[in-house]
N, C-alpha and C positions, 0 to 999 in steps of 0.2 A: 327570312324572319324565323322560321322554325329552327334553322341551324344556329342562329344567334341565341334563341331561347335554350337550345340544347347545351351550348357552352356555358350559359349562365347557370343552368342546373348543375352541370358538372363542377363548376367553381364553388357553388353553394355546398355541394356534397363534400368537396375537399375541405371546406371550412368547418363543416360540422364534424368531420372525421378528426380534425386537429383540435377541436374544442374540448377542453378538459371537463366541462360541465355536462357533456353528453357521453353516455356510456356506449359509444359506438366504435367498433373496430372493423375497418375495411381490410379484408384479407387479400383481395386481388381484384383486378379489373379484367372482365371476361367479355369476349366478343365472338359472335358466330353469324354466319349468313347462309342464305338458301337461294338456289337458282332452280329454274326449270330446264329441261333438256332443250326446249325451243327458246327462241329469242323473246324477250319481253318488249312491250310497246315503249317507245321513247321518242326522242327528237327525230331520229332517223327512220322510225318504223311505227306505224299506227295500225290498230286492228281495222281490217277492211269494213266498209259500210255494209257490204253484202253478207257479212257473217250472220249465220242463222242462230247460233248459240254462243254465249260468252259465259265462262265460269271464272269468278273471282275467288281467290283463296286468301284468307287471313290466318295468321299464326299468332296465338296469344303468348304472353310471357311464360306461360307454363307448358308451351309446346302443343296447345290445342289447335287442330286444323279445322277450319270452317269453310264450307263450299257454298257459294251463292250463285245461283243459276239465273241467267238473263235470257229471256225469250225475245229475240230481235225480229221475229216474223209476224205477219198478220194472222197466223194460224194459232190454234190451241196446241200447246206443247204438252205432251205427257212424259213425265219422268217416272221410269220404272225403278223403284228402289230395290226390288228383289234382284234386279240385274245390274245394280250399281254397288260398288264396293271400294273399300280402302285397303291397300296393302302396306303394312307397316315395315319399318326398316329391318325387322327380324324375319320378314317373309310371311307373316301371318296375314291372312285375308279376312276381312269382316264386311258383311253386307250392311248396307244402309238400312235395310228393312229388318226389324226385330219383331217377330210374331208374339213375343211375350207381352201380356197385358199387365200394366203396372197400375197400382192404386195408391191414392193418397187419401187419408181420412182426417177430418177435423171434427171436434165436438164442441158445441156451444151449450153452456149450462146457464139456465136462468132460474132464479129462486125468489120466493117471497116469504118474509118473516111476519108472523102474526102472533098476538097473544095479549095478555092483560097484566097490569102491574098495580100493586096496592102500596100506597105510601104508609109506612109504619107510624108516621106522626099522627095521621088521622085516626088510626086504630088506638094509639096511646091516649089521645084526647078523649076518644069514646069511652075508654075504660078508666078515665080519670087519672092517668099517669102523668105526672108533671115533673118539675125539677130537671135535673141534669139528664136523667134517663129519657124523659120525654123530649127534651131538646135534641139529644143524639138520635133518637128514633125518627124525628121529623125529617132528617136528611137522608133516610135510607128507603129505597124502594125494593120491593121483592115482587116476584111474579113469575109466571110461566110464559114461555113462547115456543113457537114451533116453526119449522122451516119446511116449506113444500116447494118442489121445483121439478123441472123436466130437462132432460138432456136431448139435444137434437144433433144427430150425427150425420155428417155429409161425406159421402164417398165419391171421389172423382176417379173415373177409369181413363187411363191414358193408353192409347194403342197407336202404333205406327200405321200409316196408310201404305199399302203396297204400291200404289200409283198416285202421283200428284199431278194435277192439271194446272198449267200456267196459262192465263189468258194472254192474248196477243200483247207484245211489248210490255211484259211485266217481269217480275223477278221474285225469287223466294230462296230462302236458305234451306239446304238439305237438313234432314231431321237429326243428324248426329254430329257431334264434335269429337274428333278422334285425337287421342294423345299420341304424338309422334315420338318414338324412342330416339333419344339423342339430341332432342331440341328442348330449349327452355331453361329455366333457372336451375332446376335440379341437376340437369346434365352439366351445366357450367360449374356447379359447386363441386362435383365429384370428379372432374376431369383435369388433366394437366397437359392436354395436347397443345402443341405449338405448330399450327399448320395454317398459315395465312392464305395459301392457294392450293386447292385440291381439285382434281378433275373428278368426273363421275365415278370412275373405277376406284379411285383412292378414297372416296367419301366414307365417312363413318356413319352416315344416315342417308339411306336412299329409300324413297317411298313413292307411292303412286295412288291416283284416284281414277276410277272408271265410272262414268255416268252414262246411262242408257236413256235415250230420248226418242220420241216419235212425233212426227208432224202430220201423220195421216190417220189419226184416231186409234193408234195402236196396231195397225195392220203390219207395219214394219218398224224396226228400231235401228237407230244408229248409235255408235259409241264414241265418246270423246274421252281419251285416256291422257292424263297429265302425269309426267314423270318428274319428280323433284329429287334434288340432292343437296346436302349441306356442303358448301364449297370452301368453308374456312372455319377455324376455331383458334382463337388466340387468347391465352390466359396469362396475364402478367401479375406476379405477386407484388404486393405493396411491401417493400423491403424495410421501410422505416415508418413509424406511426405518423400519420398525417401527410405522408408523401404520396397521396392518391394521384395527383396530377402527373407525377413522374411515371407511374405505371400507365396512365392513360396516354401519355405521349409515346410510350414504347409501343402501345397497341397501334397507334396511327403511323408510327415509323415502320413497323413491320407490315402494315397493310394501308398504304396511302389512299386507296379507293374505298375505305371502309364505309363511308357514308353514301356511296353511290351504288351499292349492291341493290338488286331488286327487293330483297327483304333482309333486314339485319336486326340484330339485337345486341345492345351493350348493357352489361350487368355489373354493378359494383357489389361483389360478393362480401357480405358482412354478417355480423352476429345478431342483427336486429331486422325483423321483417317489417319494415316501415312503409312499404308500398310505393315509395318513390325512388327506389334504388336501381331502376332499369329504364331503358328506352328501346322501344321497338318501332320500326318504320318499314312500310312497304306493303303492297298488295300484289300477288302473283296472278297472272291472267292466262287463260287458254281460250281458244275459240275454234269454231268450224264454220 
């Protein structure tokens, strides 16, 4: 069903691209996929029931990597963020723990207006002013007013926790979302690489995550390290206006298994950021 919906979306995008009433120009159809160094669960392989920890990784259309940790044991699991880190494809390593305290401030302002007004018509009548002047004055009010108020400022302090405790058979997301260099819409806009099949050494984006965890109250720690690499990038230009499907077909021709990768992204590179010009699918897993 998801595949059928996907092709319907693609057909709709092709129609919109060819419609003269919509100022949309699709420049190219771009695709990329990501694998892990180890095998992913599927029909022929499942994560063992005895696994202590499972980490699920999602990648956003902008290349943001999120790690979700699952404690599969009856014990309390401690995640040490000071010993957990992300290594980007440029080799830079960043800890999940950030000791910097961040603040957000909001101000609520409430006010009350008070005062008195006098109708000039009553004043005019009191002084015997009649006629046109009196009639005009009867529709005018003058007076003084004042505003008093108070401002209430709320400040929220946000700080990372060096260690996170997971109750038995629970899960939580790690505190950071890391932008992976080489992945996402921006990378596909600025690239012209035609590489439907890449091994790890040939990859343009290799990155990893290390998560340190303890099951004995922090006395000892184990590490689970997941290595990722982008194993394809295919960018096909739209040669004629409205011929988006032709470019899409060329993507599938060059990579017939495009929809069967563990994680993949298809992006219709265009001049309008309309939010429906991409499709991502897949979750990457690791376990111990």
